[in-house]
TORMI-130569 format. One record per residue (C-alpha): x, y, z; residue number from 1; residue in three letters. Coordinates in Angstrom, 2 decimals, m for minus. Example, Ala and Ser with C-alpha at 12.3 -4.5 7.8 and 13.67 -1.06 7.14 Angstrom:
@c1:12.30, c2:m4.50, c3:7.80, num:1, residu:Ala
@c1:13.67, c2:m1.06, c3:7.14, num:2, residu:Ser
***
This chain:
@c1:138.17, c2:110.27, c3:74.22, num:1, residu:Met
@c1:139.86, c2:106.93, c3:73.32, num:2, residu:Lys
@c1:143.63, c2:106.16, c3:72.63, num:3, residu:Ser
@c1:145.19, c2:103.20, c3:71.22, num:4, residu:Arg
@c1:147.32, c2:101.50, c3:73.88, num:5, residu:Val
@c1:149.86, c2:98.96, c3:72.25, num:6, residu:Leu
@c1:151.49, c2:96.55, c3:74.79, num:7, residu:Ile
@c1:154.17, c2:94.47, c3:73.94, num:8, residu:Leu
@c1:154.52, c2:91.09, c3:75.66, num:9, residu:Gly
@c1:152.06, c2:89.36, c3:78.28, num:10, residu:Ala
@c1:154.19, c2:88.66, c3:81.25, num:11, residu:Gly
@c1:153.73, c2:90.09, c3:84.87, num:12, residu:Phe
@c1:153.95, c2:93.60, c3:83.84, num:13, residu:Gly
@c1:151.75, c2:93.51, c3:80.52, num:14, residu:Gly
@c1:149.24, c2:91.19, c3:81.97, num:15, residu:Leu
@c1:148.85, c2:93.99, c3:85.06, num:16, residu:Glu
@c1:148.64, c2:97.00, c3:82.82, num:17, residu:Leu
@c1:146.16, c2:95.36, c3:80.46, num:18, residu:Ala
@c1:144.06, c2:94.66, c3:83.35, num:19, residu:Thr
@c1:144.31, c2:97.67, c3:85.21, num:20, residu:Leu
@c1:143.09, c2:99.48, c3:82.06, num:21, residu:Leu
@c1:140.23, c2:97.26, c3:81.41, num:22, residu:Ser
@c1:139.11, c2:97.86, c3:85.03, num:23, residu:Glu
@c1:138.94, c2:101.65, c3:84.49, num:24, residu:Ala
@c1:137.80, c2:101.83, c3:80.99, num:25, residu:Leu
@c1:135.74, c2:98.74, c3:80.47, num:26, residu:Arg
@c1:134.46, c2:98.45, c3:76.75, num:27, residu:Glu
@c1:135.68, c2:101.99, c3:75.90, num:28, residu:Ser
@c1:139.53, c2:100.48, c3:76.40, num:29, residu:Ala
@c1:141.38, c2:100.42, c3:72.94, num:30, residu:Asp
@c1:144.05, c2:97.96, c3:74.04, num:31, residu:Val
@c1:146.20, c2:95.46, c3:72.00, num:32, residu:Thr
@c1:148.22, c2:93.15, c3:74.10, num:33, residu:Leu
@c1:150.90, c2:90.79, c3:71.64, num:34, residu:Ile
@c1:152.70, c2:87.91, c3:72.88, num:35, residu:Asp
@c1:154.25, c2:84.82, c3:70.68, num:36, residu:Arg
@c1:153.38, c2:82.27, c3:73.42, num:37, residu:Arg
@c1:150.41, c2:79.93, c3:74.11, num:38, residu:Asp
@c1:150.83, c2:79.92, c3:77.49, num:39, residu:Asn
@c1:152.16, c2:82.01, c3:81.01, num:40, residu:Phe
@c1:154.37, c2:80.52, c3:83.43, num:41, residu:Val
@c1:154.94, c2:81.88, c3:86.50, num:42, residu:Phe
@c1:159.18, c2:81.98, c3:87.46, num:43, residu:Gly
@c1:158.65, c2:80.31, c3:90.44, num:44, residu:Tyr
@c1:157.10, c2:77.45, c3:89.21, num:45, residu:Ser
@c1:159.98, c2:76.39, c3:87.60, num:46, residu:Arg
@c1:161.97, c2:75.31, c3:90.58, num:47, residu:Ile
@c1:159.00, c2:72.66, c3:91.13, num:48, residu:Asp
@c1:159.12, c2:71.67, c3:87.62, num:49, residu:Val
@c1:162.68, c2:71.17, c3:87.80, num:50, residu:Met
@c1:162.88, c2:68.91, c3:91.10, num:51, residu:Phe
@c1:159.83, c2:66.99, c3:89.78, num:52, residu:Gly
@c1:156.87, c2:68.63, c3:92.17, num:53, residu:Lys
@c1:154.86, c2:69.14, c3:89.21, num:54, residu:Thr
@c1:154.95, c2:69.26, c3:85.62, num:55, residu:Lys
@c1:155.11, c2:72.08, c3:82.95, num:56, residu:Leu
@c1:151.83, c2:71.38, c3:81.73, num:57, residu:Asp
@c1:150.11, c2:71.74, c3:85.00, num:58, residu:Asp
@c1:151.34, c2:75.12, c3:85.47, num:59, residu:Val
@c1:151.28, c2:76.47, c3:82.28, num:60, residu:Ser
@c1:148.28, c2:79.16, c3:81.84, num:61, residu:Leu
@c1:146.50, c2:79.52, c3:78.69, num:62, residu:Pro
@c1:146.67, c2:82.96, c3:77.19, num:63, residu:Tyr
@c1:143.19, c2:82.08, c3:75.74, num:64, residu:Thr
@c1:141.64, c2:82.37, c3:79.51, num:65, residu:Ala
@c1:142.92, c2:86.11, c3:79.52, num:66, residu:Phe
@c1:139.54, c2:87.64, c3:78.44, num:67, residu:Glu
@c1:138.84, c2:91.57, c3:79.69, num:68, residu:Lys
@c1:136.62, c2:93.87, c3:78.21, num:69, residu:Pro
@c1:138.63, c2:96.38, c3:75.85, num:70, residu:Gly
@c1:141.48, c2:94.18, c3:75.49, num:71, residu:Ile
@c1:142.45, c2:92.10, c3:72.23, num:72, residu:His
@c1:145.01, c2:89.55, c3:73.20, num:73, residu:Leu
@c1:146.92, c2:88.77, c3:69.59, num:74, residu:Val
@c1:149.34, c2:85.72, c3:69.64, num:75, residu:Lys
@c1:152.15, c2:86.61, c3:67.25, num:76, residu:Glu
@c1:155.86, c2:87.11, c3:66.88, num:77, residu:Thr
@c1:157.17, c2:91.17, c3:66.98, num:78, residu:Ile
@c1:159.69, c2:91.49, c3:63.94, num:79, residu:Thr
@c1:160.29, c2:95.21, c3:64.33, num:80, residu:Ala
@c1:159.60, c2:98.13, c3:66.56, num:81, residu:Ile
@c1:159.66, c2:101.65, c3:65.54, num:82, residu:Asp
@c1:159.32, c2:103.75, c3:68.66, num:83, residu:Ala
@c1:159.65, c2:107.01, c3:67.01, num:84, residu:Thr
@c1:156.11, c2:106.24, c3:65.18, num:85, residu:Ala
@c1:154.77, c2:103.85, c3:67.49, num:86, residu:Lys
@c1:154.61, c2:101.42, c3:65.12, num:87, residu:Arg
@c1:155.03, c2:97.45, c3:65.55, num:88, residu:Val
@c1:155.34, c2:95.00, c3:62.76, num:89, residu:Thr
@c1:154.87, c2:91.42, c3:63.42, num:90, residu:Thr
@c1:154.51, c2:88.00, c3:61.46, num:91, residu:Asp
@c1:150.97, c2:89.06, c3:61.38, num:92, residu:Gly
@c1:150.51, c2:92.60, c3:60.45, num:93, residu:Gly
@c1:151.23, c2:96.10, c3:61.33, num:94, residu:Thr
@c1:149.73, c2:98.18, c3:64.41, num:95, residu:Tyr
@c1:150.07, c2:101.77, c3:65.47, num:96, residu:Glu
@c1:149.38, c2:102.97, c3:68.85, num:97, residu:Ala
@c1:149.29, c2:106.43, c3:70.33, num:98, residu:Asp
@c1:150.96, c2:104.69, c3:73.56, num:99, residu:Val
@c1:153.12, c2:102.00, c3:73.17, num:100, residu:Leu
@c1:154.46, c2:99.85, c3:76.37, num:101, residu:Val
@c1:157.31, c2:97.46, c3:75.62, num:102, residu:Ile
@c1:157.15, c2:94.72, c3:78.22, num:103, residu:Ala
@c1:158.64, c2:91.69, c3:76.76, num:104, residu:Leu
@c1:160.93, c2:90.81, c3:79.49, num:105, residu:Gly
@c1:164.66, c2:89.84, c3:79.44, num:106, residu:Ala
@c1:166.12, c2:86.68, c3:77.08, num:107, residu:Asp
@c1:168.96, c2:84.29, c3:77.46, num:108, residu:Tyr
@c1:172.21, c2:84.76, c3:75.89, num:109, residu:Asp
@c1:173.28, c2:81.10, c3:75.88, num:110, residu:Met
@c1:176.09, c2:81.71, c3:73.56, num:111, residu:Ala
@c1:177.76, c2:84.33, c3:75.71, num:112, residu:Ala
@c1:179.21, c2:81.35, c3:77.93, num:113, residu:Thr
@c1:181.12, c2:79.54, c3:75.89, num:114, residu:Pro
@c1:180.38, c2:75.93, c3:77.04, num:115, residu:Gly
@c1:177.12, c2:76.40, c3:78.72, num:116, residu:Leu
@c1:174.94, c2:74.94, c3:75.98, num:117, residu:Ile
@c1:177.41, c2:71.86, c3:75.19, num:118, residu:Glu
@c1:178.53, c2:71.10, c3:79.13, num:119, residu:His
@c1:175.91, c2:72.48, c3:81.38, num:120, residu:Gly
@c1:171.97, c2:72.68, c3:82.19, num:121, residu:Asn
@c1:170.06, c2:76.25, c3:82.75, num:122, residu:Glu
@c1:167.25, c2:76.26, c3:85.02, num:123, residu:Phe
@c1:165.51, c2:79.86, c3:84.10, num:124, residu:Tyr
@c1:163.64, c2:78.74, c3:81.11, num:125, residu:Ser
@c1:160.68, c2:76.41, c3:80.85, num:126, residu:Asp
@c1:162.34, c2:74.20, c3:78.49, num:127, residu:Ala
@c1:165.37, c2:74.34, c3:80.72, num:128, residu:Gly
@c1:163.55, c2:73.33, c3:84.07, num:129, residu:Ala
@c1:161.34, c2:70.77, c3:82.20, num:130, residu:Asp
@c1:164.60, c2:69.05, c3:80.78, num:131, residu:Arg
@c1:166.30, c2:69.25, c3:84.40, num:132, residu:Leu
@c1:163.47, c2:67.31, c3:85.78, num:133, residu:Ser
@c1:164.43, c2:64.35, c3:83.96, num:134, residu:Lys
@c1:168.38, c2:65.13, c3:84.16, num:135, residu:Val
@c1:168.05, c2:65.13, c3:87.99, num:136, residu:Leu
@c1:166.67, c2:61.64, c3:88.84, num:137, residu:Pro
@c1:169.62, c2:59.97, c3:87.27, num:138, residu:Gly
@c1:172.06, c2:62.20, c3:89.24, num:139, residu:Phe
@c1:173.77, c2:60.16, c3:91.85, num:140, residu:Thr
@c1:177.37, c2:61.69, c3:93.07, num:141, residu:Ser
@c1:179.81, c2:64.35, c3:92.66, num:142, residu:Gly
@c1:180.07, c2:68.08, c3:92.21, num:143, residu:Pro
@c1:177.33, c2:70.31, c3:91.56, num:144, residu:Ile
@c1:178.00, c2:74.04, c3:90.72, num:145, residu:Ile
@c1:175.28, c2:76.29, c3:90.89, num:146, residu:Val
@c1:176.49, c2:79.07, c3:88.96, num:147, residu:Gly
@c1:175.40, c2:82.76, c3:87.62, num:148, residu:Ile
@c1:176.90, c2:83.63, c3:84.29, num:149, residu:Cys
@c1:176.31, c2:87.39, c3:84.26, num:150, residu:Gly
@c1:174.45, c2:90.31, c3:85.88, num:151, residu:Phe
@c1:171.86, c2:91.66, c3:86.12, num:152, residu:Pro
@c1:169.54, c2:88.54, c3:86.24, num:153, residu:Tyr
@c1:166.02, c2:88.05, c3:86.99, num:154, residu:Lys
@c1:164.60, c2:86.68, c3:90.49, num:155, residu:Cys
@c1:168.24, c2:87.95, c3:92.83, num:156, residu:Pro
@c1:167.42, c2:85.46, c3:95.42, num:157, residu:Pro
@c1:166.51, c2:82.72, c3:92.53, num:158, residu:Gly
@c1:169.53, c2:80.84, c3:92.36, num:159, residu:Pro
@c1:169.76, c2:80.81, c3:96.05, num:160, residu:Ser
@c1:166.40, c2:79.28, c3:95.97, num:161, residu:Glu
@c1:167.87, c2:76.52, c3:93.99, num:162, residu:Cys
@c1:170.46, c2:75.64, c3:95.99, num:163, residu:Ala
@c1:168.63, c2:75.30, c3:98.94, num:164, residu:Leu
@c1:166.08, c2:72.95, c3:97.18, num:165, residu:Thr
@c1:168.82, c2:70.80, c3:95.53, num:166, residu:Leu
@c1:170.43, c2:70.43, c3:98.98, num:167, residu:His
@c1:166.70, c2:68.93, c3:100.45, num:168, residu:His
@c1:166.23, c2:66.98, c3:97.27, num:169, residu:Tyr
@c1:169.49, c2:64.99, c3:97.40, num:170, residu:Leu
@c1:169.06, c2:64.65, c3:101.06, num:171, residu:Thr
@c1:165.29, c2:62.88, c3:100.46, num:172, residu:Glu
@c1:166.85, c2:60.74, c3:97.98, num:173, residu:Arg
@c1:169.67, c2:60.00, c3:100.47, num:174, residu:Gly
@c1:172.51, c2:60.93, c3:98.45, num:175, residu:Ile
@c1:173.52, c2:64.21, c3:100.05, num:176, residu:Arg
@c1:176.74, c2:62.90, c3:101.37, num:177, residu:Ala
@c1:177.75, c2:62.09, c3:97.99, num:178, residu:Asp
@c1:177.12, c2:65.46, c3:96.30, num:179, residu:Cys
@c1:178.90, c2:68.72, c3:97.01, num:180, residu:Asp
@c1:177.35, c2:72.01, c3:96.15, num:181, residu:Ile
@c1:179.28, c2:75.21, c3:95.15, num:182, residu:Thr
@c1:177.11, c2:78.20, c3:94.42, num:183, residu:Phe
@c1:178.98, c2:80.95, c3:92.46, num:184, residu:Val
@c1:177.48, c2:84.56, c3:92.48, num:185, residu:Ser
@c1:178.91, c2:88.12, c3:90.91, num:186, residu:Pro
@c1:176.58, c2:89.82, c3:93.99, num:187, residu:Leu
@c1:178.44, c2:90.93, c3:97.45, num:188, residu:Ser
@c1:175.69, c2:88.87, c3:98.96, num:189, residu:Ser
@c1:172.65, c2:86.44, c3:97.56, num:190, residu:Pro
@c1:170.16, c2:89.26, c3:98.18, num:191, residu:Met
@c1:171.88, c2:92.81, c3:98.31, num:192, residu:Pro
@c1:168.65, c2:94.19, c3:98.98, num:193, residu:Ala
@c1:167.69, c2:93.00, c3:102.12, num:194, residu:Ser
@c1:170.51, c2:92.33, c3:104.66, num:195, residu:Ala
@c1:168.39, c2:90.37, c3:106.98, num:196, residu:Glu
@c1:167.34, c2:88.15, c3:104.18, num:197, residu:Met
@c1:170.83, c2:87.81, c3:102.93, num:198, residu:Ala
@c1:172.19, c2:86.63, c3:106.16, num:199, residu:Gln
@c1:169.58, c2:84.25, c3:106.63, num:200, residu:Ala
@c1:170.37, c2:82.57, c3:103.38, num:201, residu:Leu
@c1:174.15, c2:82.76, c3:104.02, num:202, residu:Met
@c1:173.47, c2:80.99, c3:107.48, num:203, residu:Asp
@c1:171.32, c2:78.16, c3:105.90, num:204, residu:Ser
@c1:174.28, c2:77.62, c3:103.08, num:205, residu:Phe
@c1:176.86, c2:77.32, c3:106.12, num:206, residu:Glu
@c1:174.08, c2:74.93, c3:107.93, num:207, residu:Glu
@c1:173.57, c2:72.71, c3:104.79, num:208, residu:Phe
@c1:176.99, c2:72.66, c3:103.99, num:209, residu:Gly
@c1:176.72, c2:74.44, c3:100.66, num:210, residu:Ile
@c1:180.05, c2:76.66, c3:99.51, num:211, residu:Arg
@c1:179.11, c2:80.16, c3:98.57, num:212, residu:Leu
@c1:181.81, c2:81.94, c3:96.37, num:213, residu:Leu
@c1:180.75, c2:85.69, c3:96.13, num:214, residu:Lys
@c1:181.56, c2:88.34, c3:93.65, num:215, residu:Gln
@c1:182.54, c2:85.71, c3:91.05, num:216, residu:Arg
@c1:180.99, c2:84.92, c3:87.47, num:217, residu:Thr
@c1:181.07, c2:81.73, c3:85.63, num:218, residu:Val
@c1:182.83, c2:82.86, c3:82.13, num:219, residu:Met
@c1:183.48, c2:79.18, c3:80.61, num:220, residu:Arg
@c1:182.44, c2:75.74, c3:80.94, num:221, residu:Leu
@c1:185.04, c2:73.05, c3:79.80, num:222, residu:Asp
@c1:184.22, c2:69.32, c3:79.70, num:223, residu:Pro
@c1:183.74, c2:68.89, c3:83.76, num:224, residu:Gly
@c1:185.34, c2:72.15, c3:84.75, num:225, residu:Met
@c1:183.92, c2:75.85, c3:85.14, num:226, residu:Ala
@c1:186.20, c2:78.68, c3:84.82, num:227, residu:Val
@c1:185.19, c2:81.87, c3:86.71, num:228, residu:Leu
@c1:186.32, c2:85.47, c3:85.84, num:229, residu:Asp
@c1:189.38, c2:85.10, c3:88.22, num:230, residu:Asp
@c1:190.99, c2:82.08, c3:86.74, num:231, residu:Gly
@c1:189.56, c2:79.78, c3:89.51, num:232, residu:Thr
@c1:188.84, c2:76.40, c3:88.23, num:233, residu:Glu
@c1:185.82, c2:74.39, c3:89.84, num:234, residu:Leu
@c1:185.38, c2:70.81, c3:88.52, num:235, residu:Pro
@c1:181.36, c2:69.51, c3:88.50, num:236, residu:Phe
@c1:179.43, c2:66.83, c3:87.28, num:237, residu:Asp
@c1:176.44, c2:68.75, c3:87.29, num:238, residu:Leu
@c1:176.27, c2:72.58, c3:86.66, num:239, residu:Phe
@c1:173.06, c2:74.55, c3:87.09, num:240, residu:Leu
@c1:173.14, c2:77.92, c3:85.33, num:241, residu:Gly
@c1:171.75, c2:81.03, c3:85.16, num:242, residu:Val
@c1:172.44, c2:82.38, c3:81.57, num:243, residu:Pro
@c1:173.32, c2:85.77, c3:80.74, num:244, residu:Lys
@c1:170.60, c2:88.17, c3:80.50, num:245, residu:His
@c1:169.72, c2:90.57, c3:77.44, num:246, residu:Gln
@c1:166.74, c2:92.08, c3:76.06, num:247, residu:Pro
@c1:164.85, c2:90.56, c3:73.17, num:248, residu:Pro
@c1:166.91, c2:91.04, c3:69.92, num:249, residu:Gln
@c1:163.92, c2:92.74, c3:68.59, num:250, residu:Val
@c1:164.39, c2:95.63, c3:71.37, num:251, residu:Val
@c1:168.06, c2:95.57, c3:70.77, num:252, residu:Ile
@c1:167.71, c2:96.11, c3:66.84, num:253, residu:Asp
@c1:164.79, c2:98.87, c3:67.41, num:254, residu:Ser
@c1:167.64, c2:101.28, c3:68.68, num:255, residu:Gly
@c1:166.05, c2:101.49, c3:72.18, num:256, residu:Leu
@c1:169.00, c2:100.12, c3:74.49, num:257, residu:Thr
@c1:171.80, c2:101.57, c3:75.82, num:258, residu:Glu
@c1:174.48, c2:99.72, c3:77.70, num:259, residu:Asn
@c1:172.62, c2:96.61, c3:77.16, num:260, residu:Gly
@c1:169.01, c2:97.87, c3:78.51, num:261, residu:Trp
@c1:166.31, c2:100.23, c3:77.41, num:262, residu:Val
@c1:166.98, c2:103.47, c3:79.76, num:263, residu:Pro
@c1:163.74, c2:105.17, c3:81.26, num:264, residu:Ile
@c1:162.83, c2:107.91, c3:83.64, num:265, residu:Asp
@c1:162.64, c2:105.92, c3:86.52, num:266, residu:Leu
@c1:159.69, c2:107.96, c3:88.04, num:267, residu:Gln
@c1:157.61, c2:107.59, c3:85.02, num:268, residu:Thr
@c1:158.97, c2:104.70, c3:82.88, num:269, residu:Leu
@c1:158.93, c2:106.43, c3:79.92, num:270, residu:Glu
@c1:161.47, c2:106.16, c3:77.37, num:271, residu:Thr
@c1:163.22, c2:108.90, c3:75.69, num:272, residu:Arg
@c1:160.36, c2:108.41, c3:73.01, num:273, residu:Phe
@c1:157.31, c2:110.43, c3:74.24, num:274, residu:Pro
@c1:154.73, c2:108.05, c3:74.75, num:275, residu:Gly
@c1:156.47, c2:104.95, c3:74.85, num:276, residu:Val
@c1:157.44, c2:102.99, c3:77.98, num:277, residu:Tyr
@c1:159.36, c2:100.08, c3:79.09, num:278, residu:Ala
@c1:158.45, c2:97.96, c3:81.83, num:279, residu:Ile
@c1:159.85, c2:94.79, c3:83.64, num:280, residu:Gly
@c1:162.87, c2:92.97, c3:83.13, num:281, residu:Asp
@c1:164.24, c2:94.87, c3:80.01, num:282, residu:Met
@c1:164.05, c2:97.97, c3:81.65, num:283, residu:Ala
@c1:167.36, c2:99.91, c3:82.88, num:284, residu:Ala
@c1:165.65, c2:100.85, c3:86.67, num:285, residu:Thr
@c1:168.30, c2:99.55, c3:88.68, num:286, residu:Gly
@c1:165.79, c2:97.64, c3:90.68, num:287, residu:Leu
@c1:165.51, c2:93.75, c3:91.05, num:288, residu:Pro
@c1:164.28, c2:92.33, c3:87.87, num:289, residu:Lys
@c1:161.33, c2:90.50, c3:89.28, num:290, residu:Ser
@c1:157.81, c2:90.29, c3:88.21, num:291, residu:Gly
@c1:156.32, c2:92.19, c3:91.33, num:292, residu:Thr
@c1:158.42, c2:95.13, c3:90.29, num:293, residu:Phe
@c1:157.15, c2:94.94, c3:86.86, num:294, residu:Ala
@c1:153.38, c2:95.10, c3:88.42, num:295, residu:Glu
@c1:154.21, c2:98.31, c3:90.23, num:296, residu:Ser
@c1:155.55, c2:99.73, c3:87.13, num:297, residu:Ala
@c1:152.38, c2:98.75, c3:85.22, num:298, residu:Ala
@c1:150.44, c2:100.81, c3:88.14, num:299, residu:Gln
@c1:152.74, c2:103.65, c3:87.05, num:300, residu:Cys
@c1:152.08, c2:103.63, c3:83.43, num:301, residu:Val
@c1:148.44, c2:102.99, c3:83.91, num:302, residu:Ser
@c1:148.19, c2:106.06, c3:85.68, num:303, residu:Thr
@c1:149.95, c2:108.21, c3:83.15, num:304, residu:Ala
@c1:147.56, c2:106.53, c3:80.30, num:305, residu:Ile
@c1:144.35, c2:107.23, c3:82.56, num:306, residu:Leu
@c1:145.95, c2:110.76, c3:83.05, num:307, residu:Ala
@c1:146.14, c2:111.35, c3:79.46, num:308, residu:Lys
@c1:142.42, c2:110.17, c3:78.55, num:309, residu:Leu
@c1:140.96, c2:111.82, c3:81.69, num:310, residu:Lys
@c1:143.00, c2:114.60, c3:82.79, num:311, residu:Gly
@c1:145.17, c2:114.83, c3:86.01, num:312, residu:Gly
@c1:148.46, c2:113.56, c3:86.86, num:313, residu:Asp
@c1:149.95, c2:110.16, c3:86.60, num:314, residu:Gly
@c1:151.57, c2:108.78, c3:90.06, num:315, residu:Gln
@c1:155.15, c2:108.17, c3:90.10, num:316, residu:Arg
@c1:156.91, c2:104.60, c3:90.10, num:317, residu:Asn
@c1:156.75, c2:103.24, c3:93.84, num:318, residu:Thr
@c1:159.51, c2:100.73, c3:93.21, num:319, residu:Gly
@c1:157.61, c2:98.36, c3:95.33, num:320, residu:Gln
@c1:157.91, c2:94.34, c3:95.00, num:321, residu:Gly
@c1:158.31, c2:91.39, c3:96.92, num:322, residu:Thr
@c1:160.96, c2:88.58, c3:96.57, num:323, residu:Cys
@c1:160.45, c2:85.35, c3:97.82, num:324, residu:Ile
@c1:162.62, c2:82.12, c3:98.48, num:325, residu:Val
@c1:161.42, c2:78.26, c3:98.42, num:326, residu:Glu
@c1:163.57, c2:76.69, c3:100.86, num:327, residu:Tyr
@c1:162.62, c2:73.04, c3:99.30, num:328, residu:Gly
@c1:161.36, c2:71.64, c3:102.69, num:329, residu:Asp
@c1:158.02, c2:73.20, c3:102.73, num:330, residu:Gly
@c1:159.38, c2:76.74, c3:104.08, num:331, residu:Arg
@c1:159.26, c2:79.98, c3:102.45, num:332, residu:Val
@c1:160.77, c2:83.39, c3:103.16, num:333, residu:Ser
@c1:159.92, c2:86.74, c3:101.60, num:334, residu:Tyr
@c1:161.21, c2:90.11, c3:101.53, num:335, residu:Ala
@c1:158.90, c2:93.01, c3:100.94, num:336, residu:Gln
@c1:161.03, c2:96.12, c3:99.34, num:337, residu:Leu
@c1:159.88, c2:99.65, c3:98.95, num:338, residu:Asp
@c1:162.84, c2:101.60, c3:97.16, num:339, residu:Phe
@c1:161.17, c2:105.19, c3:95.80, num:340, residu:Leu
@c1:158.60, c2:105.96, c3:97.88, num:341, residu:Thr
@c1:160.59, c2:107.19, c3:100.92, num:342, residu:Gly
@c1:164.40, c2:108.58, c3:101.23, num:343, residu:Pro
@c1:166.08, c2:105.09, c3:101.30, num:344, residu:Lys
@c1:165.28, c2:101.55, c3:100.59, num:345, residu:Leu
@c1:162.56, c2:99.74, c3:103.27, num:346, residu:Glu
@c1:162.56, c2:96.04, c3:103.29, num:347, residu:Ala
@c1:160.69, c2:94.07, c3:105.93, num:348, residu:Val
@c1:161.99, c2:90.35, c3:105.91, num:349, residu:Tyr
@c1:159.94, c2:87.68, c3:106.72, num:350, residu:His
@c1:161.99, c2:84.21, c3:108.10, num:351, residu:Pro
@c1:161.36, c2:81.09, c3:106.35, num:352, residu:Pro
@c1:158.29, c2:79.33, c3:107.67, num:353, residu:Ser
@c1:155.20, c2:77.21, c3:106.30, num:354, residu:Leu
@c1:153.14, c2:80.86, c3:107.08, num:355, residu:Ala
@c1:155.60, c2:82.34, c3:104.09, num:356, residu:Gly
@c1:154.42, c2:78.85, c3:102.32, num:357, residu:Lys
@c1:150.78, c2:80.22, c3:102.45, num:358, residu:His
@c1:151.73, c2:83.96, c3:101.52, num:359, residu:Phe
@c1:153.38, c2:82.24, c3:98.44, num:360, residu:Lys
@c1:150.14, c2:80.21, c3:97.82, num:361, residu:Gln
@c1:147.87, c2:83.29, c3:98.14, num:362, residu:Val
@c1:150.04, c2:85.52, c3:95.80, num:363, residu:Phe
@c1:149.79, c2:82.96, c3:93.21, num:364, residu:Asp
@c1:146.10, c2:82.30, c3:93.49, num:365, residu:Glu
@c1:145.30, c2:85.85, c3:93.49, num:366, residu:Thr
@c1:146.93, c2:86.13, c3:90.29, num:367, residu:Arg
@c1:145.52, c2:83.57, c3:88.50, num:368, residu:Arg
@c1:142.32, c2:84.53, c3:89.49, num:369, residu:Ser
@c1:142.99, c2:88.11, c3:88.38, num:370, residu:Arg
@c1:144.41, c2:87.62, c3:84.88, num:371, residu:Trp
@c1:143.08, c2:84.18, c3:83.92, num:372, residu:Phe
@c1:139.83, c2:83.70, c3:85.92, num:373, residu:Asn
@c1:141.08, c2:80.05, c3:87.40, num:374, residu:Leu
***
């Protein structure tokens, strides 16, 4: 028995789901994977691009290298999704499926924060990180804000990673004393899922002279001034922002969203439409929006698809993932999180170290090899 599987989006979740189905079914898999991009970039690589440690071209992995038995990867732009019919229209044609998996991630609503485009910079997109790699070398002094413009957002410790790496970058250039760094976050701590990681980050902020403003959101940028949700005005000469996130417009237009995100059954990742699943950043899981959580969601959905084909039961979503923090000085910390397999959240924290850097390198190499044969 064959079942047509259509996966929208070749990010962490889409790539891992396609790989799992190919491994289980080989040539008998009937999977179409659609993405509009030419290349995949790990989100954490943008910090290295931003601070000039690598080039965007060097961390861009071509989708042409993703070759798996039973998987057909199509480079097209999705223009409409009919969840009831499990039908998807692209700029290249129409696709129908028995199982539809939407893994299109989250987009950035730059216009939601007035003045962000005109007066600030964002470092969460490939283009934004690449642009900042040209802006930062020319910055020599003045107040800097690392500011979050909305919640939820991808990679909860990512902005902390930016602030820490920025400190070391400015120190290496010999201009840290001439620059103030303020980190503005809507969260109650830099990393709510791991109290140990959060405390370590706050200790590092204090050690490095980084001012932390918690439970505050950047609402507007005027020339040289950031306005927060409580009316506070913060002057800046350089603004490094995390834009407000939202599902892709094509997902919003499809009627799949409620209260801004796609509701799912947390245990199965299935939407209210039978046979239609949502994994990754656009799904309303309540868990961190991070690549590794998309991977564990893909594992869950793969077992549901295979159970339909071969019989048996699918596995429940484990809610497992890892959050990695680059300190910018050669050290890396990480927290391994398990939200759903036990009665409460389990978090194992690994303090910043060179061993943590090795862990991150192995993480990267494993997925490059698994997905792109590189």
